[in-house]
A tleap script that builds the chain and sets N, CA, C and O, in Angstrom:
source leaprc.protein.ff14SB
mol = sequence {
  NMET ASP ARG ILE SER LEU LEU THR LEU ALA
  LEU VAL LEU GLY MET ALA ALA LEU VAL THR
  THR LEU THR VAL GLY PRO ARG LEU PRO LEU
  ALA ASP ALA LEU MET ASP ASP LYS MET GLN
  HIE ALA LEU GLY PHE GLY ALA ILE ILE ALA
  PRO ALA ALA PHE LEU ARG PRO ARG TRP LEU
  TRP VAL LEU ALA PRO ALA ALA ILE ALA PHE
  GLY GLY LEU ILE GLU VAL VAL GLN ALA TYR
  VAL GLY ARG ASP ALA GLU LEU SER ASP TRP
  ALA ALA ASP ILE LEU GLY VAL MET ALA ALA
  SER THR LEU ALA ILE ALA LEU ARG ALA GLN
  LEU HIE ARG ARG GLY LEU MET ARG GLY CLEU
}
set mol.1.N position { -2.903 15.866 16.934 }
set mol.1.CA position { -2.423 14.581 16.479 }
set mol.1.C position { -0.990 14.397 16.986 }
set mol.1.O position { -0.166 15.309 16.905 }
set mol.2.N position { -0.712 13.210 17.505 }
set mol.2.CA position { 0.626 12.968 18.044 }
set mol.2.C position { 1.639 12.701 16.915 }
set mol.2.O position { 1.271 12.577 15.747 }
set mol.3.N position { 2.910 12.617 17.294 }
set mol.3.CA position { 3.987 12.487 16.302 }
set mol.3.C position { 3.918 11.181 15.514 }
set mol.3.O position { 4.183 11.170 14.311 }
set mol.4.N position { 3.567 10.091 16.176 }
set mol.4.CA position { 3.479 8.807 15.478 }
set mol.4.C position { 2.335 8.831 14.467 }
set mol.4.O position { 2.465 8.299 13.364 }
set mol.5.N position { 1.230 9.441 14.841 }
set mol.5.CA position { 0.106 9.546 13.908 }
set mol.5.C position { 0.474 10.414 12.714 }
set mol.5.O position { 0.126 10.087 11.579 }
set mol.6.N position { 1.174 11.515 12.958 }
set mol.6.CA position { 1.611 12.374 11.852 }
set mol.6.C position { 2.593 11.641 10.942 }
set mol.6.O position { 2.510 11.746 9.718 }
set mol.7.N position { 3.517 10.902 11.539 }
set mol.7.CA position { 4.464 10.118 10.757 }
set mol.7.C position { 3.730 9.083 9.914 }
set mol.7.O position { 4.015 8.923 8.727 }
set mol.8.N position { 2.794 8.390 10.525 }
set mol.8.CA position { 2.015 7.375 9.816 }
set mol.8.C position { 1.283 7.994 8.638 }
set mol.8.O position { 1.323 7.467 7.526 }
set mol.9.N position { 0.622 9.102 8.882 }
set mol.9.CA position { -0.121 9.790 7.824 }
set mol.9.C position { 0.809 10.217 6.697 }
set mol.9.O position { 0.481 10.045 5.523 }
set mol.10.N position { 1.962 10.770 7.042 }
set mol.10.CA position { 2.925 11.208 6.027 }
set mol.10.C position { 3.422 10.022 5.199 }
set mol.10.O position { 3.533 10.126 3.977 }
set mol.11.N position { 3.719 8.906 5.848 }
set mol.11.CA position { 4.195 7.724 5.122 }
set mol.11.C position { 3.122 7.163 4.195 }
set mol.11.O position { 3.402 6.820 3.047 }
set mol.12.N position { 1.895 7.073 4.699 }
set mol.12.CA position { 0.798 6.545 3.877 }
set mol.12.C position { 0.553 7.449 2.674 }
set mol.12.O position { 0.449 6.963 1.548 }
set mol.13.N position { 0.460 8.759 2.898 }
set mol.13.CA position { 0.206 9.677 1.787 }
set mol.13.C position { 1.381 9.732 0.816 }
set mol.13.O position { 1.184 9.820 -0.396 }
set mol.14.N position { 2.596 9.682 1.343 }
set mol.14.CA position { 3.771 9.672 0.474 }
set mol.14.C position { 3.808 8.440 -0.413 }
set mol.14.O position { 4.090 8.537 -1.607 }
set mol.15.N position { 3.526 7.287 0.166 }
set mol.15.CA position { 3.505 6.060 -0.629 }
set mol.15.C position { 2.361 6.077 -1.637 }
set mol.15.O position { 2.522 5.599 -2.760 }
set mol.16.N position { 1.212 6.620 -1.253 }
set mol.16.CA position { 0.092 6.717 -2.193 }
set mol.16.C position { 0.456 7.619 -3.372 }
set mol.16.O position { 0.108 7.320 -4.514 }
set mol.17.N position { 1.157 8.723 -3.096 }
set mol.17.CA position { 1.582 9.620 -4.169 }
set mol.17.C position { 2.573 8.919 -5.096 }
set mol.17.O position { 2.478 9.045 -6.317 }
set mol.18.N position { 3.512 8.189 -4.526 }
set mol.18.CA position { 4.498 7.469 -5.331 }
set mol.18.C position { 3.823 6.401 -6.185 }
set mol.18.O position { 4.115 6.285 -7.376 }
set mol.19.N position { 2.930 5.625 -5.591 }
set mol.19.CA position { 2.231 4.575 -6.332 }
set mol.19.C position { 1.381 5.191 -7.441 }
set mol.19.O position { 1.316 4.648 -8.544 }
set mol.20.N position { 0.738 6.308 -7.159 }
set mol.20.CA position { -0.054 6.983 -8.190 }
set mol.20.C position { 0.828 7.377 -9.371 }
set mol.20.O position { 0.479 7.143 -10.528 }
set mol.21.N position { 1.958 7.970 -9.065 }
set mol.21.CA position { 2.884 8.387 -10.124 }
set mol.21.C position { 3.348 7.193 -10.953 }
set mol.21.O position { 3.404 7.266 -12.180 }
set mol.22.N position { 3.673 6.112 -10.287 }
set mol.22.CA position { 4.185 4.937 -10.986 }
set mol.22.C position { 3.110 4.191 -11.778 }
set mol.22.O position { 3.420 3.539 -12.774 }
set mol.23.N position { 1.860 4.282 -11.346 }
set mol.23.CA position { 0.809 3.518 -12.012 }
set mol.23.C position { 0.071 4.291 -13.094 }
set mol.23.O position { -0.514 3.676 -13.986 }
set mol.24.N position { 0.078 5.602 -13.045 }
set mol.24.CA position { -0.618 6.353 -14.095 }
set mol.24.C position { 0.342 7.177 -14.947 }
set mol.24.O position { -0.059 7.754 -15.958 }
set mol.25.N position { 1.597 7.230 -14.543 }
set mol.25.CA position { 2.602 7.939 -15.337 }
set mol.25.C position { 3.164 7.046 -16.423 }
set mol.25.O position { 2.675 5.938 -16.645 }
set mol.26.N position { 4.180 7.527 -17.091 }
set mol.26.CA position { 4.806 6.708 -18.147 }
set mol.26.C position { 5.402 5.427 -17.566 }
set mol.26.O position { 5.880 5.398 -16.432 }
set mol.27.N position { 5.358 4.390 -18.364 }
set mol.27.CA position { 5.939 3.101 -17.930 }
set mol.27.C position { 7.447 3.237 -17.769 }
set mol.27.O position { 8.114 3.934 -18.535 }
set mol.28.N position { 7.959 2.564 -16.770 }
set mol.28.CA position { 9.405 2.525 -16.552 }
set mol.28.C position { 9.910 1.157 -17.000 }
set mol.28.O position { 9.616 0.155 -16.349 }
set mol.29.N position { 10.664 1.095 -18.096 }
set mol.29.CA position { 11.111 -0.214 -18.604 }
set mol.29.C position { 11.894 -1.018 -17.572 }
set mol.29.O position { 11.783 -2.243 -17.535 }
set mol.30.N position { 12.674 -0.354 -16.743 }
set mol.30.CA position { 13.464 -1.069 -15.745 }
set mol.30.C position { 12.561 -1.792 -14.750 }
set mol.30.O position { 12.839 -2.928 -14.367 }
set mol.31.N position { 11.479 -1.133 -14.333 }
set mol.31.CA position { 10.560 -1.761 -13.376 }
set mol.31.C position { 9.959 -3.027 -13.967 }
set mol.31.O position { 9.852 -4.043 -13.280 }
set mol.32.N position { 9.566 -2.975 -15.235 }
set mol.32.CA position { 8.983 -4.150 -15.876 }
set mol.32.C position { 10.013 -5.269 -16.022 }
set mol.32.O position { 9.663 -6.448 -15.982 }
set mol.33.N position { 11.271 -4.899 -16.189 }
set mol.33.CA position { 12.318 -5.909 -16.321 }
set mol.33.C position { 12.631 -6.573 -14.980 }
set mol.33.O position { 13.043 -7.733 -14.944 }
set mol.34.N position { 12.439 -5.849 -13.888 }
set mol.34.CA position { 12.795 -6.369 -12.568 }
set mol.34.C position { 11.760 -7.318 -11.986 }
set mol.34.O position { 12.106 -8.299 -11.328 }
set mol.35.N position { 10.470 -7.017 -12.237 }
set mol.35.CA position { 9.442 -7.880 -11.654 }
set mol.35.C position { 8.140 -7.802 -12.429 }
set mol.35.O position { 7.890 -6.853 -13.172 }
set mol.36.N position { 7.342 -8.794 -12.242 }
set mol.36.CA position { 6.039 -8.917 -12.880 }
set mol.36.C position { 5.120 -7.763 -12.482 }
set mol.36.O position { 5.209 -7.232 -11.375 }
set mol.37.N position { 4.241 -7.388 -13.400 }
set mol.37.CA position { 3.285 -6.303 -13.175 }
set mol.37.C position { 2.410 -6.543 -11.941 }
set mol.37.O position { 2.148 -5.613 -11.179 }
set mol.38.N position { 1.969 -7.755 -11.746 }
set mol.38.CA position { 1.103 -8.063 -10.595 }
set mol.38.C position { 1.875 -7.905 -9.283 }
set mol.38.O position { 1.329 -7.433 -8.286 }
set mol.39.N position { 3.136 -8.299 -9.295 }
set mol.39.CA position { 3.968 -8.132 -8.106 }
set mol.39.C position { 4.181 -6.655 -7.815 }
set mol.39.O position { 4.196 -6.248 -6.653 }
set mol.40.N position { 4.345 -5.854 -8.851 }
set mol.40.CA position { 4.488 -4.413 -8.671 }
set mol.40.C position { 3.253 -3.836 -7.994 }
set mol.40.O position { 3.362 -3.027 -7.073 }
set mol.41.N position { 2.079 -4.255 -8.453 }
set mol.41.CA position { 0.835 -3.776 -7.852 }
set mol.41.C position { 0.725 -4.208 -6.393 }
set mol.41.O position { 0.406 -3.396 -5.524 }
set mol.42.N position { 0.984 -5.470 -6.128 }
set mol.42.CA position { 0.881 -5.985 -4.758 }
set mol.42.C position { 1.851 -5.266 -3.825 }
set mol.42.O position { 1.475 -4.866 -2.723 }
set mol.43.N position { 3.090 -5.103 -4.260 }
set mol.43.CA position { 4.080 -4.420 -3.424 }
set mol.43.C position { 3.742 -2.946 -3.240 }
set mol.43.O position { 3.910 -2.400 -2.149 }
set mol.44.N position { 3.271 -2.308 -4.290 }
set mol.44.CA position { 2.921 -0.890 -4.187 }
set mol.44.C position { 1.797 -0.650 -3.195 }
set mol.44.O position { 1.901 0.227 -2.337 }
set mol.45.N position { 0.737 -1.413 -3.305 }
set mol.45.CA position { -0.395 -1.205 -2.401 }
set mol.45.C position { -0.107 -1.735 -1.006 }
set mol.45.O position { -0.663 -1.243 -0.024 }
set mol.46.N position { 0.757 -2.736 -0.916 }
set mol.46.CA position { 1.224 -3.162 0.400 }
set mol.46.C position { 2.031 -2.068 1.073 }
set mol.46.O position { 1.921 -1.858 2.281 }
set mol.47.N position { 2.845 -1.370 0.287 }
set mol.47.CA position { 3.655 -0.273 0.836 }
set mol.47.C position { 2.798 0.895 1.300 }
set mol.47.O position { 3.161 1.600 2.241 }
set mol.48.N position { 1.670 1.100 0.647 }
set mol.48.CA position { 0.766 2.171 1.085 }
set mol.48.C position { 0.223 1.867 2.474 }
set mol.48.O position { 0.190 2.744 3.338 }
set mol.49.N position { -0.199 0.639 2.687 }
set mol.49.CA position { -0.925 0.296 3.913 }
set mol.49.C position { -0.017 -0.145 5.060 }
set mol.49.O position { -0.418 -0.057 6.220 }
set mol.50.N position { 1.183 -0.613 4.769 }
set mol.50.CA position { 2.066 -1.171 5.802 }
set mol.50.C position { 2.371 -0.213 6.953 }
set mol.50.O position { 2.334 -0.637 8.108 }
set mol.51.N position { 2.671 1.070 6.687 }
set mol.51.CA position { 2.962 1.957 7.836 }
set mol.51.C position { 1.790 2.064 8.803 }
set mol.51.O position { 1.987 2.076 10.018 }
set mol.52.N position { 0.580 2.142 8.277 }
set mol.52.CA position { -0.593 2.228 9.150 }
set mol.52.C position { -0.810 0.918 9.894 }
set mol.52.O position { -1.129 0.922 11.083 }
set mol.53.N position { -0.639 -0.198 9.201 }
set mol.53.CA position { -0.833 -1.501 9.852 }
set mol.53.C position { 0.155 -1.700 10.991 }
set mol.53.O position { -0.179 -2.303 12.011 }
set mol.54.N position { 1.363 -1.197 10.818 }
set mol.54.CA position { 2.390 -1.361 11.840 }
set mol.54.C position { 2.255 -0.330 12.961 }
set mol.54.O position { 2.306 -0.683 14.139 }
set mol.55.N position { 2.085 0.929 12.601 }
set mol.55.CA position { 2.098 2.005 13.602 }
set mol.55.C position { 0.723 2.343 14.178 }
set mol.55.O position { 0.618 2.705 15.350 }
set mol.56.N position { -0.306 2.232 13.386 }
set mol.56.CA position { -1.665 2.582 13.821 }
set mol.56.C position { -2.668 1.563 13.268 }
set mol.56.O position { -3.479 1.906 12.407 }
set mol.57.N position { -2.622 0.305 13.755 }
set mol.57.CA position { -3.473 -0.743 13.182 }
set mol.57.C position { -4.970 -0.450 13.260 }
set mol.57.O position { -5.736 -0.959 12.441 }
set mol.58.N position { -5.394 0.346 14.212 }
set mol.58.CA position { -6.824 0.683 14.280 }
set mol.58.C position { -7.285 1.490 13.071 }
set mol.58.O position { -8.471 1.493 12.739 }
set mol.59.N position { -6.364 2.164 12.423 }
set mol.59.CA position { -6.703 2.941 11.231 }
set mol.59.C position { -7.079 2.056 10.049 }
set mol.59.O position { -7.664 2.534 9.077 }
set mol.60.N position { -6.747 0.765 10.125 }
set mol.60.CA position { -7.006 -0.124 8.996 }
set mol.60.C position { -8.484 -0.248 8.662 }
set mol.60.O position { -8.836 -0.518 7.514 }
set mol.61.N position { -9.348 -0.056 9.643 }
set mol.61.CA position { -10.778 -0.139 9.373 }
set mol.61.C position { -11.195 0.869 8.305 }
set mol.61.O position { -12.130 0.627 7.542 }
set mol.62.N position { -10.503 1.982 8.260 }
set mol.62.CA position { -10.795 3.011 7.258 }
set mol.62.C position { -9.811 2.918 6.086 }
set mol.62.O position { -10.213 2.984 4.924 }
set mol.63.N position { -8.530 2.767 6.397 }
set mol.63.CA position { -7.515 2.836 5.352 }
set mol.63.C position { -7.490 1.622 4.420 }
set mol.63.O position { -7.234 1.786 3.227 }
set mol.64.N position { -7.740 0.438 4.913 }
set mol.64.CA position { -7.702 -0.732 4.026 }
set mol.64.C position { -8.793 -0.641 2.948 }
set mol.64.O position { -8.483 -0.814 1.770 }
set mol.65.N position { -10.055 -0.377 3.308 }
set mol.65.CA position { -11.059 -0.210 2.252 }
set mol.65.C position { -10.753 0.983 1.334 }
set mol.65.O position { -11.021 0.934 0.133 }
set mol.66.N position { -10.190 2.052 1.909 }
set mol.66.CA position { -9.826 3.213 1.082 }
set mol.66.C position { -8.729 2.850 0.089 }
set mol.66.O position { -8.795 3.249 -1.074 }
set mol.67.N position { -7.721 2.099 0.529 }
set mol.67.CA position { -6.635 1.682 -0.367 }
set mol.67.C position { -7.164 0.759 -1.462 }
set mol.67.O position { -6.741 0.855 -2.614 }
set mol.68.N position { -8.077 -0.123 -1.112 }
set mol.68.CA position { -8.661 -1.034 -2.099 }
set mol.68.C position { -9.485 -0.242 -3.120 }
set mol.68.O position { -9.396 -0.499 -4.321 }
set mol.69.N position { -10.275 0.704 -2.653 }
set mol.69.CA position { -11.050 1.557 -3.569 }
set mol.69.C position { -10.116 2.387 -4.442 }
set mol.69.O position { -10.381 2.578 -5.629 }
set mol.70.N position { -9.032 2.878 -3.863 }
set mol.70.CA position { -8.034 3.658 -4.593 }
set mol.70.C position { -7.423 2.819 -5.712 }
set mol.70.O position { -7.200 3.320 -6.814 }
set mol.71.N position { -7.155 1.552 -5.436 }
set mol.71.CA position { -6.637 0.652 -6.469 }
set mol.71.C position { -7.608 0.500 -7.619 }
set mol.71.O position { -7.205 0.491 -8.782 }
set mol.72.N position { -8.889 0.379 -7.301 }
set mol.72.CA position { -9.908 0.308 -8.355 }
set mol.72.C position { -9.973 1.585 -9.169 }
set mol.72.O position { -10.100 1.544 -10.393 }
set mol.73.N position { -9.884 2.716 -8.490 }
set mol.73.CA position { -9.897 4.009 -9.175 }
set mol.73.C position { -8.699 4.143 -10.111 }
set mol.73.O position { -8.835 4.633 -11.233 }
set mol.74.N position { -7.543 3.713 -9.657 }
set mol.74.CA position { -6.349 3.782 -10.503 }
set mol.74.C position { -6.536 2.936 -11.762 }
set mol.74.O position { -6.120 3.346 -12.846 }
set mol.75.N position { -7.144 1.788 -11.636 }
set mol.75.CA position { -7.378 0.956 -12.824 }
set mol.75.C position { -8.298 1.665 -13.809 }
set mol.75.O position { -8.091 1.564 -15.019 }
set mol.76.N position { -9.291 2.369 -13.329 }
set mol.76.CA position { -10.170 3.137 -14.215 }
set mol.76.C position { -9.382 4.252 -14.896 }
set mol.76.O position { -9.497 4.448 -16.106 }
set mol.77.N position { -8.585 4.978 -14.123 }
set mol.77.CA position { -7.799 6.089 -14.670 }
set mol.77.C position { -6.790 5.580 -15.695 }
set mol.77.O position { -6.548 6.244 -16.703 }
set mol.78.N position { -6.203 4.423 -15.453 }
set mol.78.CA position { -5.210 3.885 -16.381 }
set mol.78.C position { -5.775 3.728 -17.796 }
set mol.78.O position { -5.048 3.889 -18.777 }
set mol.79.N position { -7.042 3.422 -17.898 }
set mol.79.CA position { -7.662 3.265 -19.218 }
set mol.79.C position { -7.652 4.577 -20.007 }
set mol.79.O position { -7.728 4.561 -21.236 }
set mol.80.N position { -7.560 5.695 -19.316 }
set mol.80.CA position { -7.604 7.003 -19.971 }
set mol.80.C position { -6.231 7.632 -20.166 }
set mol.80.O position { -6.126 8.703 -20.764 }
set mol.81.N position { -5.189 6.994 -19.679 }
set mol.81.CA position { -3.842 7.574 -19.803 }
set mol.81.C position { -2.899 6.660 -20.583 }
set mol.81.O position { -1.679 6.753 -20.446 }
set mol.82.N position { -3.466 5.787 -21.392 }
set mol.82.CA position { -2.645 4.935 -22.238 }
set mol.82.C position { -2.023 3.746 -21.539 }
set mol.82.O position { -1.085 3.143 -22.060 }
set mol.83.N position { -2.522 3.403 -20.384 }
set mol.83.CA position { -2.033 2.227 -19.651 }
set mol.83.C position { -3.107 1.146 -19.708 }
set mol.83.O position { -4.246 1.417 -20.091 }
set mol.84.N position { -2.753 -0.063 -19.335 }
set mol.84.CA position { -3.714 -1.169 -19.331 }
set mol.84.C position { -4.499 -1.165 -18.030 }
set mol.84.O position { -3.920 -1.172 -16.943 }
set mol.85.N position { -5.811 -1.154 -18.149 }
set mol.85.CA position { -6.688 -1.276 -16.984 }
set mol.85.C position { -7.112 -2.734 -16.897 }
set mol.85.O position { -7.806 -3.242 -17.779 }
set mol.86.N position { -6.688 -3.408 -15.823 }
set mol.86.CA position { -6.964 -4.842 -15.698 }
set mol.86.C position { -7.546 -5.163 -14.325 }
set mol.86.O position { -7.058 -4.698 -13.295 }
set mol.87.N position { -8.589 -5.959 -14.342 }
set mol.87.CA position { -9.183 -6.417 -13.091 }
set mol.87.C position { -8.168 -7.225 -12.275 }
set mol.87.O position { -8.180 -7.182 -11.045 }
set mol.88.N position { -7.298 -7.954 -12.962 }
set mol.88.CA position { -6.285 -8.744 -12.239 }
set mol.88.C position { -5.271 -7.844 -11.525 }
set mol.88.O position { -4.708 -8.246 -10.507 }
set mol.89.N position { -5.028 -6.636 -12.042 }
set mol.89.CA position { -4.164 -5.686 -11.328 }
set mol.89.C position { -4.829 -5.256 -10.026 }
set mol.89.O position { -4.171 -5.140 -8.992 }
set mol.90.N position { -6.137 -5.022 -10.083 }
set mol.90.CA position { -6.868 -4.620 -8.878 }
set mol.90.C position { -6.838 -5.761 -7.859 }
set mol.90.O position { -6.696 -5.526 -6.659 }
set mol.91.N position { -6.974 -6.999 -8.346 }
set mol.91.CA position { -6.894 -8.152 -7.439 }
set mol.91.C position { -5.518 -8.196 -6.775 }
set mol.91.O position { -5.411 -8.513 -5.591 }
set mol.92.N position { -4.473 -7.881 -7.529 }
set mol.92.CA position { -3.119 -7.845 -6.953 }
set mol.92.C position { -3.007 -6.732 -5.914 }
set mol.92.O position { -2.347 -6.903 -4.889 }
set mol.93.N position { -3.649 -5.595 -6.175 }
set mol.93.CA position { -3.674 -4.500 -5.196 }
set mol.93.C position { -4.295 -4.977 -3.881 }
set mol.93.O position { -3.766 -4.728 -2.797 }
set mol.94.N position { -5.423 -5.663 -4.004 }
set mol.94.CA position { -6.147 -6.155 -2.825 }
set mol.94.C position { -5.292 -7.164 -2.060 }
set mol.94.O position { -5.206 -7.104 -0.834 }
set mol.95.N position { -4.665 -8.082 -2.776 }
set mol.95.CA position { -3.779 -9.056 -2.120 }
set mol.95.C position { -2.619 -8.362 -1.421 }
set mol.95.O position { -2.215 -8.768 -0.331 }
set mol.96.N position { -2.080 -7.314 -2.045 }
set mol.96.CA position { -0.996 -6.558 -1.427 }
set mol.96.C position { -1.424 -5.902 -0.134 }
set mol.96.O position { -0.689 -5.926 0.854 }
set mol.97.N position { -2.620 -5.313 -0.134 }
set mol.97.CA position { -3.155 -4.680 1.079 }
set mol.97.C position { -3.331 -5.722 2.181 }
set mol.97.O position { -2.951 -5.488 3.328 }
set mol.98.N position { -3.906 -6.866 1.831 }
set mol.98.CA position { -4.150 -7.908 2.835 }
set mol.98.C position { -2.850 -8.497 3.368 }
set mol.98.O position { -2.696 -8.676 4.576 }
set mol.99.N position { -1.920 -8.797 2.473 }
set mol.99.CA position { -0.650 -9.414 2.895 }
set mol.99.C position { 0.171 -8.460 3.749 }
set mol.99.O position { 0.686 -8.851 4.797 }
set mol.100.N position { 0.297 -7.207 3.309 }
set mol.100.CA position { 1.089 -6.240 4.076 }
set mol.100.C position { 0.457 -5.972 5.438 }
set mol.100.O position { 1.160 -5.849 6.440 }
set mol.101.N position { -0.861 -5.882 5.471 }
set mol.101.CA position { -1.538 -5.662 6.753 }
set mol.101.C position { -1.272 -6.815 7.706 }
set mol.101.O position { -0.941 -6.608 8.873 }
set mol.102.N position { -1.418 -8.016 7.204 }
set mol.102.CA position { -1.191 -9.205 8.030 }
set mol.102.C position { 0.247 -9.268 8.541 }
set mol.102.O position { 0.477 -9.503 9.727 }
set mol.103.N position { 1.203 -9.061 7.654 }
set mol.103.CA position { 2.611 -9.128 8.058 }
set mol.103.C position { 2.985 -8.016 9.033 }
set mol.103.O position { 3.696 -8.260 10.008 }
set mol.104.N position { 2.516 -6.807 8.779 }
set mol.104.CA position { 2.860 -5.681 9.655 }
set mol.104.C position { 2.243 -5.866 11.046 }
set mol.104.O position { 2.887 -5.575 12.055 }
set mol.105.N position { 1.018 -6.340 11.099 }
set mol.105.CA position { 0.370 -6.575 12.397 }
set mol.105.C position { 1.083 -7.702 13.147 }
set mol.105.O position { 1.278 -7.618 14.360 }
set mol.106.N position { 1.469 -8.753 12.427 }
set mol.106.CA position { 2.195 -9.860 13.066 }
set mol.106.C position { 3.551 -9.398 13.591 }
set mol.106.O position { 3.953 -9.779 14.690 }
set mol.107.N position { 4.253 -8.586 12.818 }
set mol.107.CA position { 5.538 -8.059 13.268 }
set mol.107.C position { 5.363 -7.175 14.491 }
set mol.107.O position { 6.139 -7.260 15.444 }
set mol.108.N position { 4.347 -6.329 14.464 }
set mol.108.CA position { 4.062 -5.455 15.612 }
set mol.108.C position { 3.789 -6.290 16.868 }
set mol.108.O position { 4.309 -5.993 17.943 }
set mol.109.N position { 2.976 -7.329 16.724 }
set mol.109.CA position { 2.646 -8.188 17.870 }
set mol.109.C position { 3.900 -8.878 18.410 }
set mol.109.O position { 4.090 -8.976 19.622 }
set mol.110.N position { 4.743 -9.351 17.509 }
set mol.110.CA position { 5.979 -10.015 17.931 }
set mol.110.C position { 6.887 -9.039 18.681 }
set mol.110.O position { 7.460 -9.393 19.711 }
set mol.111.N position { 7.017 -7.827 18.175 }
set mol.111.CA position { 7.853 -6.831 18.844 }
set mol.111.C position { 7.269 -6.430 20.195 }
set mol.111.O position { 8.015 -6.178 21.142 }
set mol.112.N position { 5.941 -6.368 20.293 }
set mol.112.CA position { 5.295 -6.080 21.583 }
set mol.112.C position { 5.595 -7.177 22.595 }
set mol.112.O position { 5.909 -6.900 23.753 }
set mol.113.N position { 5.495 -8.436 22.141 }
set mol.113.CA position { 5.768 -9.563 23.043 }
set mol.113.C position { 7.197 -9.514 23.579 }
set mol.113.O position { 7.458 -9.921 24.711 }
set mol.114.N position { 8.099 -9.023 22.775 }
set mol.114.CA position { 9.504 -8.940 23.184 }
set mol.114.C position { 9.811 -7.651 23.924 }
set mol.114.O position { 10.951 -7.419 24.327 }
set mol.115.N position { 8.799 -6.810 24.105 }
set mol.115.CA position { 9.005 -5.566 24.850 }
set mol.115.C position { 9.729 -4.494 24.062 }
set mol.115.O position { 10.312 -3.587 24.656 }
set mol.116.N position { 9.707 -4.572 22.741 }
set mol.116.CA position { 10.430 -3.609 21.912 }
set mol.116.C position { 9.550 -2.500 21.353 }
set mol.116.O position { 10.019 -1.679 20.564 }
set mol.117.N position { 8.287 -2.464 21.749 }
set mol.117.CA position { 7.362 -1.467 21.193 }
set mol.117.C position { 6.772 -0.593 22.290 }
set mol.117.O position { 5.608 -0.201 22.197 }
set mol.118.N position { 7.510 -0.291 23.284 }
set mol.118.CA position { 7.005 0.537 24.386 }
set mol.118.C position { 6.557 1.886 23.854 }
set mol.118.O position { 7.280 2.535 23.098 }
set mol.119.N position { 5.387 2.299 24.243 }
set mol.119.CA position { 4.879 3.602 23.858 }
set mol.119.C position { 4.172 3.648 22.522 }
set mol.119.O position { 3.701 4.710 22.114 }
set mol.120.N position { 4.085 2.519 21.825 }
set mol.120.CA position { 3.375 2.505 20.539 }
set mol.120.C position { 2.127 1.680 20.624 }
set mol.120.O position { 1.401 1.555 19.637 }
savepdb mol mol.pdb
quit
């Protein structure tokens, strides 16, 4: 595996670990004060998928459905750890995956057009 692929994998797994901790661990009052729960879900799952969408967009065929399934799994787990399991949270996860993928791919294309993505 090349360095960019390893970096992409590390970023995706690192973000997934962070999102898991934040979604099934104890609530952080500051996070709830800063932004809406749905926005937190959308941004978290967008952050999971964005590195792959930008650096390895072909991986999205596998990673986007995996991230969406992971969001559903987290909602199930939340019901068992004293958190709220909500279908609307899963919908926010899905929107985050779609929005981040779209934005990252568009940014990548723009940078390619400008000649700033040589070798990627």
